N, C-alpha and C positions, 0 to 999 in steps of 0.2 A: 350672482347671487339673480334665481332667478324663480316666476312664482306663476304657477295659472291658475284659477278661479273659476268656480265654475257655478254659475247662480244666474237667477234673472231680478234677484233683488236690488237695486240702484243703491237702495242710501248702504248695501253692507256693502257693495265695489266702494263707493265713492271713499268710506273709512279704511276698505285695506290700504286704495288708494296714498290716503294721508299717511297711513302706519309709514308706510314704506317709502315716502316722499321727505318722511318726518327722520329719515337717518340710514334706511337700509337700501345697500347698494345693489341695482340690478330694476327692472322691471316686470310689469304684473301683462297678461293675458287672459281675457276674460272670452269662454264660453257662456252663451246665452245661454246654450242649450238644456235641459235638464235632466234631462234622456239620459242618462248616460248607458255608454253602450255596455258589452260585456267583454272587454279582452281591451287590458290594457294599449296594447297596438293599436284597438281604433280610434281610443284617444287620444294618443300621442300622434296622431295623424293629423289630425287638426292645427295641431303646437305650430308655431310661425317659430324661427332660427331652432336653438338649443334644446333641448331634452330639460324640460324646467328641472329644480332642485327641490320643488315641493308643490305640490297641490290641496288647495283649497277644495272639499267637495261642502258648499256653502246653501245657506238658507234653499229652499225648493227643490234641493238633490232628495227623492227619498231613501230615508237610513237604509233599508232591508240593499237597496242595488248599491248603496255606498259600503258596506262590510263586505259583499259580495264580490265587488271591484276589487275592495280594499289588500285582502287575501291572495286575489289574484295577484298584484302590485309585491305581494309582500315576497314572492317567489320565483317572478321576473325579473321586477325592477327593488331590489333592497334597498337600492345608494335612494332613492326620490322617499320625500318624506308626504305621507299623506296627512295631513287634516281636517275632522269633519266637525260640520256647525252645526248643532242643538244644540237644544238643551241638555245638562249636565245631569245624569239621573247614572248612580252605583252602577245600575245593573248594566246603562248602555256604555258608560265608561269599563269597564270591566270588560263588554262585549268588541268594545272597539278596538282595547287591546291586543286582546288576541289575533281578532283578523288584522293585526299589523297598522291600524292606525297610530299613526305618533304624539295624535293629543288630538281632546277635543276641546271646542272653544263654543262659547254664549252664544246667539243670533247679535245678543244688542250688547258685544265686547266694544268698548270706547276705541281709540288709536292707539294710544297708548296699551292698551291688554294687547291688541291685535299687536301690534310692534315686537313688544317678551316674546310673544306665541312662534312670531314668525322666525325670530332671532334660533331661536329654543330647534327650531325643528330645523332651522340651516343647519347650524350645531351637528341635530342630530345627521343631517343625512350627510354632512362629509366627513364625518367620523364615520361613517358605514362606508364610504367610497373609498375608503385609506386603510377598508377594512380588505375590502374586496380587490384592491392591487396581491402582491404576490409580494412577501415578506422577503425583504435583501439579510437576515438579519431574524435570529429567533427572537417571536415576540417579545416582548417587554411585560414585564408583571403589573399593569394599567398603570391608572391614576395616584398618585404619594397622598398617603392618609399624614396632616398633621395633627399630633395630638397634642394641646395643651396643657399642662400639667404643672400645679402645686401640692404638695403638702396642708397649707395653710387658707384659711380663704379668708377672702380682703385684701387680697393683690393685684386684684387687677384681671385674673382670666378670661372674665369675657370682654371685659375692655381691650385687651389684647386680641382676643379670639375673631370680634368680629369686624375690629382693621383690620387684622390680618387675612379677612375672609373677604374683606374690601377691596383692598389692597388689590388681592390677587384674581378679583374678579373684574381691574381693570388691566391687569397679564391674558385674561384668560376668557374672556367675558360668556357667560351660560352655559360654563364647564364649572364651577366651582359650586361646590355647597359647605354649609356650615351647620354641625350636629352640635346640637345642646345635648350634649352627653350627663348634665346634671338633670337625672331624671326629677330628681323631689324638689327640688328648690333654680332650676335652671332659668336665668332672665334674660335670653336671647329676644326672646319674642319684646322684651320690653325695649332690649337694645336698640330693636330693631327696626322698631316702633309696626310690626305687625299681629295681626289678628289671624293665627291659623286656624284654617279648615281642617285641619289635620296636624296629629302630634307623632312623637318616636310613639305610644303603643302602639299608631295603624298602620307604623313601618316596621315593627316586627312581627305581624301579624297578619291573618288570613293570607289577601288574594296577594298581595305586598311581598311578601316572604318567600314567598314562588316565583314571581316575575317583578321582576326590576325595573319594567316602563310602569308597572300599577306604582313602585313604589316613588316611582317620578312623577306620575300626577298626585301624589299624595304630599308632594314639597310644595314651601309656599317661596313662593316667588319676588323677589328683594328689587325695587325699579334702580340698584346699581349692579343688575345686570348676573349676583347671583339669585342658587338656590337657600332654602333654609327648613329645616327641620327642629321645632321650638319643644320644651319640655312639655310630660301633660300639664292639664290643668291644676290636676290634684296630688299632690304631693303620696297620697294610698298609689297611684299609677303605677309610680317608680320602681314597687315590689316585685310587680311582673315582668319586669322584662329581665331578662339572663343573659349571663355574660355572652353565652354562644348563640343568641337572638343579636346578640347588638354583632358578635364579630363577623356572624352571616350578613348584613345588611350592611358593615362596613365593603366587606369583598363586593356587593351588588354596588357599592355607591362608586367605589374604584374603577367597575370595568364600565362605567358610563360616563365618571367625570376627570377631568385633570389633575384636581387638588382636589381634597373633602377633608373640611378643617375643622377640628372634635374638641369642642370647650367640657373640658371634663369635672366632675364636683371633686370639692377636695379630698386629700389625702388618698388612699390608694385602698378605694371598694373594688369590688368584683371588674365590674362594668369600665371605670380608669385603666383597672389592671387589659385589660382584656382590649381597649385603645391602643393601649402601650406596645400590645404584642402582635398587632394590625399595622402599627406605626413602619412608615420611611422612614419618617421623621419627627423628632419630639424640640417640642420648645416649654423649655423651664423655666418659671417663676420665684421669682422671690422678691422681698423687697427690703428696703437698705437700712434694714433693724438686726439685733444678732438675731432675734426667736425664729427669725422667718429665713435667715441664708441658717440658722444650725438644722434646721428642718429639710431643706432643698436638700441638705450635705447625706442626714439620714436617708431621704428617700434616695438618694442619686446609691448612696451602698446598699440598700436593699432590693433596690432594682437590678444591680450590678452581679449583688447574689442569684438574686432569681432570672441571671439570665436574660431581660425584659428592657435594656437600655437600649433604645436604636442604632446602629450604625452610624445615620445623620441627627445628631446634637447639638442645639440652640440654648444657650442661658441665654435668661432676659435680665436687668432689675432693671425692675419696675417705678416709678415714683420716686427716683432718686432726690435728693438732695445733701448736696456737697456739707451741708450743712448738720449731719445726723451723726457724728462723728463718726462715722464711717469709710470710708474708700472703695471703691473698684480693687486697690491690692489687697484690701483686707479682707474683700470675700473669696476675691481667686486662692489665696491665701487660705481661707476653711474649706470650699468648696474641693480644691483642690485640681481645678480647674478651669481655664477662662472663660470670665464674660465676653458674648459674642455683643449683644447690645444694649445700651442704658437709654430707657426711659425717663428722662428726667420729672418730677413733678409740674405739672400745668394746669391751673381753671381751665384751661380750654378744655380737659379731657373729661373735667366733671358737669361742665357745660354742656358736651358733646351729648354725654350721658344721659341725661336727664331732658334732653332735647329732642332722645330716640335717631341719634343722626349720628358715628361712629364718624370721627376725625378724618379720613380718611376720605373720607366723601364728601366733605366741601371743600377739600382741594385747599385746606390750613396750611396758611405756613409756620404754625410755630413749632417752636425746638419738637417735639413731643412729638409731632405729628413727622415730622426731620424723620427720628428716628425708629418710630413706626413703619417707614418707606424703607427704611436700612434693613430692618428685619422683614418687608417683602423681597426685598431685592436675594434676599438670599437663597429664594424660591425660582426665581424668574431666568428661564433655560438664556433669553438673549446677552443677560449678565453674564452666562458661564465663564467667558474673558476675563472675568473680572471676580472672578473666584478667590483668589489669594488676596487678592486688596479687602475682602471683605472678613478672611481673619485678622486683622491687623487690632491692638488690642482697641478694646472699646473707654471711650472717655466718657467720666460727667463733663459738661461745660455748668 
């Protein structure tokens, strides 16, 4: 991973070097001359060694010159990610995205923020380099869309969805996004301790609906190397979001991310049905109680009639308790399908929820964390050779 920084601001340069030394492989070269050349060839002439993956047009660079140069870079070198360092304003952000700028960074950003942004820009560069290679096989459908759903509330959809996203973020850093599709009462922001500047409403309207890069600018970045798209602050805003706009947004996200995890509202509303129709995988949840299990059976029956059960189906029993009066075998008999993962009841889950830090984020060894990691492993390409083992009968210990 290599970076080129153009700035005469010694303080910003120092923070960039701190960010890179804090966990990003590679090195940074700095050009002090902030008078930008008119062409990429002239700029790259000053580069020592390999062509950089990311170019930061830092403090001191004229914004108009940066946008002009970025537009040419986007045509001649689309594999290089350009980052503009400037005060972020809506008009500038849109102009920058249209010119081919991958991201806009505040000049006063701290090293941690810079590190996350550089990691994101490098991921974009790597993705574009892959796309420039002649494909040996026809192109695939894009990233996987994992829809987490249950007919009833209170079974832990958000807990499972947030931990699944955090776990996949460890598999694919900065290439996992969690979408809170409970548009009226979603709790992803609370579960991740985020204060989003933009929400689901912003993502399905205006410029974001037209340009995936603008959409990415509306996502919240979580320290665990994932993105999140949170529910609106007001329940009334959720009524403005149509199934059609949700389908379009999920398609956009799947074109940019390896994993799109969708946390849905209880039941089978329009938005949930849309997410299931778009899904490559569905994670069905139930608790270890009769109403929850029967509700899931009815949901599976209805979705089967509508032909909306994705090919990849994963059944999870959450907050399982061996003293509940039911067994895993009872649940499988009722559902007519095998249970894939059993997450035992745990005080650690409630504590992590109240703390706003998912269980898989803190490296917990709690039995519930172990079960949630088993769920994550079902989507990890590195464990493809263990696929058979993943389909063993789930056991409540």
